[in-house]
N, C-alpha and C positions, 0 to 999 in steps of 0.2 A: 861154486863159491870161487871166487876172485884169486889173481897171486899176487901176494904180500910184497913187495921192494923195499927195502933200507936206505934210505938217503944221507950217507955220512959228509960232511964237511959241508954243512948249510950256515951262508951267513947267521949270524944272532939276528937279525933284524927281518928273516922271513917269517912270513903268514902261514898259515894253512893255504889262506887260500890264494896266495904267491905261488906255493905250494904243485897245488891242484891244477894252475892256470900254464903250470909247467908242463905237466906232464899229459893236460888234454890234448894237444897237435897228433897223439899217440896213439890215442885210444881213448875209452871209457874209465873215467876215474870213478871208483865207488868211493875211496873216503880216502882222505889227505893228512896226516896229522902233523903236528909240530912236537918235540918232545921237549918240557920242558922241568926246570927245577920245581920239585915240591912246595920248596920254604920260600923262594923268591922270585918263584914263574916265570925267571929270565931263561930264553933257549937252549938248549943244553950242544945245541949244533948240531942235529941230527934227527930224521923223522921218519914218517912209512910213509907208504902211499902204495893202494890197493887197486890194482887195474882188473878188469872185466875179466879178460883172457889170460892164458898164459903167451899165446902170441906178441897180443896188445904188452904185456909184461916186457916180454923180450926185443919187442922194437922200441920201445922207452929206454931197456939198458943200453940198445948199441945204440942211442942216437944222442943220452945224453951224458952217459959215463965217461968222465973226462974233462968234462966241459967245465965251462969259468961261468959261476954266478956272483955277483957283488963280490972278486977278487980272490974265489975261492974256488980250489975245486974240486967237481962233485964227484963223488964215490957212489956208486949206485951200482947192487948185487941183490937177486933172490933173497928176499931176511928166510932167516932160518928158523922154526922153530922155538918159541919161549921155551924157556927151560924153566921147571917147576922150583918153585923157592920155597925154601922150608919156613915156616912161620915163627913167630916170637923173637926176641930178643939174642943177641949172644952171651948166653949164659956164661957159669963160672966154667973150670974145666971139672965141674964135679963136686968138689970138694967144697963145704961148706963154711962159709965166713963165720959163724956161730960161735966157734971152736976159739976162736982169738979172744 
């Protein structure tokens, strides 16, 4: 399995193909994902790139972190593991509404 990188401060117009092309000179890009708003489909300004090896990931971080893309300064670092989310909506504080 490769090394996943967080890519922040992306221009909102960046496509997954452009993201992949940006990283490909630094190694094998296994996947590139621009995160979008679930309701509007608009980019949220960040994404993830998975490089084939840790060495290639480090090379990409060194080369691209702090560089400019579309007028924005990129922030690139190794992605943290995704935190587990609890399921369900934000319920009440345990107090029943039926009493009123």
